[in-house]
C-alpha positions in Angstrom: 2.0 -27.6 17.4 2.7 -24.7 19.8 5.7 -22.5 20.4 7.9 -23.1 23.4 6.5 -22.2 26.8 6.5 -18.6 27.7 5.6 -17.2 24.3 1.9 -17.9 24.7 1.3 -18.2 21.0 0.4 -21.2 18.9 2.5 -21.9 15.9 1.6 -19.4 13.2 -0.2 -16.9 15.4 3.1 -15.5 16.7 4.1 -14.2 13.3 0.7 -12.5 12.9 0.9 -11.0 16.4 4.4 -9.7 15.7 3.2 -8.1 12.4 0.1 -6.6 14.1 2.3 -5.2 16.8 4.7 -3.7 14.3 1.8 -2.1 12.4 0.4 -0.6 15.6 3.8 0.8 16.6 4.3 2.2 13.1 0.8 3.9 13.1 1.6 5.4 16.5 4.8 6.9 15.1 7.1 4.6 17.2 10.2 3.2 15.7 10.1 -0.5 15.7 12.8 -3.1 15.9 12.6 -6.8 16.3 13.4 -6.4 20.0 10.9 -3.6 20.5 8.2 -5.6 18.8 9.0 -8.7 20.9 8.9 -6.6 24.0 5.5 -5.1 23.1 4.1 -8.5 22.0 5.3 -10.0 25.3 7.6 -12.6 23.9 11.3 -13.3 24.3 13.7 -11.2 22.2 14.7 -14.3 20.3 11.1 -15.2 19.3 10.7 -12.9 16.3 13.8 -14.4 14.7 11.9 -17.6 14.1 9.8 -15.7 11.6 12.0 -12.7 10.5 15.7 -13.1 10.0 16.1 -9.3 10.3 14.2 -6.0 10.4 13.8 -5.7 6.7 11.8 -8.9 6.6 9.5 -7.6 9.3 9.2 -4.3 7.4 8.3 -6.3 4.3 5.5 -8.1 6.1 4.2 -4.8 7.5 4.3 -3.3 3.9 2.3 -6.3 2.7 -0.4 -5.4 5.2 -0.3 -1.8 3.9 -0.6 -3.0 0.3 -3.5 -5.3 1.2 -5.2 -2.4 3.0 -4.6 -0.1 0.0 -6.0 -2.8 -2.3 -9.1 -3.1 -0.2 -9.5 0.7 -0.3 -9.1 0.8 -4.1 -11.0 -2.4 -5.0 -13.4 -3.6 -2.3 -17.1 -3.1 -3.0 -16.3 -1.0 -6.0 -16.4 -1.6 -9.7 -13.1 -1.2 -11.5 -12.8 2.0 -13.6 -14.7 1.5 -16.9 -14.0 4.8 -18.5 -11.3 7.5 -18.5 -13.7 9.5 -16.4 -13.6 6.8 -13.7 -9.9 6.7 -13.3 -9.6 9.8 -11.1 -11.8 8.2 -8.4 -9.2 5.4 -8.2 -6.5 8.0 -7.7 -8.5 9.9 -5.1 -8.7 6.7 -3.0 -5.0 6.2 -3.4 -4.3 9.8 -2.2 -6.8 9.4 0.7 -5.0 6.3 1.9 -1.7 8.2 1.9 -3.2 11.0 3.9 -5.0 8.7 6.3 -2.0 6.4 6.9 1.1 8.5 6.1 3.5 6.3 8.1 2.3 3.1 6.4 2.4 4.8 3.0 6.0 5.9 3.6 7.1 2.4 4.7 5.4 0.8 1.7 7.2 3.0 -0.8 10.0 4.8 1.0 12.1 2.1 2.7 14.0 -0.8 1.4 12.0 -4.0 2.0 12.7 -7.6 1.2 11.6 -7.7 -2.5 11.7 -11.5 -2.5 8.7 -11.5 -0.1 5.9 -13.4 -1.9 3.5 -12.0 0.5 4.4 -8.4 -0.4 4.6 -9.1 -4.1 1.1 -10.7 -4.1 -0.4 -7.8 -2.1 1.0 -5.1 -4.4 0.4 -7.2 -7.5 -3.3 -7.3 -6.8 -3.4 -3.5 -7.2 -1.2 -3.6 -10.4 -3.4 -6.3 -11.9 -6.6 -4.4 -11.2 -5.2 -1.2 -12.8 -4.0 -3.2 -15.8 -7.3 -4.9 -16.3 -9.1 -1.5 -16.1 -6.8 0.2 -18.5 -7.1 -2.6 -21.1 -10.9 -2.3 -20.9 -10.9 1.5 -21.1 -8.2 1.6 -23.9 -8.7 -1.6 -25.9 -6.7 -0.4 -28.9 -3.5 0.2 -27.0 -0.7 -2.2 -27.3 0.6 -4.0 -24.2 3.6 -1.7 -24.0 1.4 1.4 -24.4 -0.9 0.1 -21.6 2.1 -0.5 -19.3 3.4 3.0 -20.0 0.0 4.5 -19.3 -0.3 2.5 -16.1 3.1 3.8 -15.0 2.1 7.4 -15.9 -1.2 7.2 -14.0 0.4 5.6 -11.0 3.2 8.2 -11.0 0.6 11.0 -11.1 -1.5 9.5 -8.2 1.7 8.7 -6.2 3.1 12.2 -6.9 0.0 13.9 -5.7 -0.1 11.6 -2.6 3.5 12.6 -1.8 3.0 16.3 -2.4 0.0 16.3 0.0 1.8 14.1 2.6 4.9 16.3 2.5 2.9 19.5 2.8 3.8 20.8 -0.6 0.1 20.9 -1.5 -2.4 22.3 1.1 -4.6 19.5 2.4 -8.1 21.0 2.5 -11.3 19.1 3.0 -11.6 15.6 1.4 -13.8 17.2 -1.3 -11.1 19.8 -2.1 -8.5 17.0 -2.4 -10.7 15.0 -4.6 -11.4 18.1 -6.8 -7.7 18.7 -7.3 -7.0 15.0 -8.1 -9.8 15.1 -10.7 -8.5 18.3 -12.2 -5.0 16.9 -12.5 -6.2 13.7 -14.0 -8.4 15.6 -16.5 -5.3 17.3 -17.7 -3.2 14.1 -18.1 -5.6 11.2 -18.8 -6.2 10.5 -22.5 -9.9 10.3 -23.5 -11.4 6.8 -23.8 -10.0 4.8 -26.7 -6.9 7.0 -27.0 
């Protein structure tokens, strides 16, 4: 089944095209609205409303792309952390993502998005599940609550560093210097293996 004449998109591909356009506009630093995305995609101003009731739903779909991309950076072609010493590398990749794609990072974490979006929940859940799996392997004697608290603390540390760098509160040097600082901070806060 295809969309009405004039849109030029088959059913299903219009949504993807709108999201891709919004991502591109975001990465270029352009504000995006449903109308602006429709215009740039080359469809009628009403067309996006078939897929997104309002801007927050489109933002949520864009954030889901960001979470999938972050998950790919953190998890693809890499083993999950197996020791406390491996955890800083996970955080380095998190910070690198924030520095490479600051607008996406801010949208993912800094704006209200539709929290009922299954797509967004799945994409961010993939990262959470991988971290939880890693921590339970590294710290097998911790209770479920202790693991959850540790995961929150490690995420807060990585996220805090990412924000401090992104906001210019920490000087961004070479990638090696950023990695070195992340490793130093994690060495100060990550408990040794097993507790």
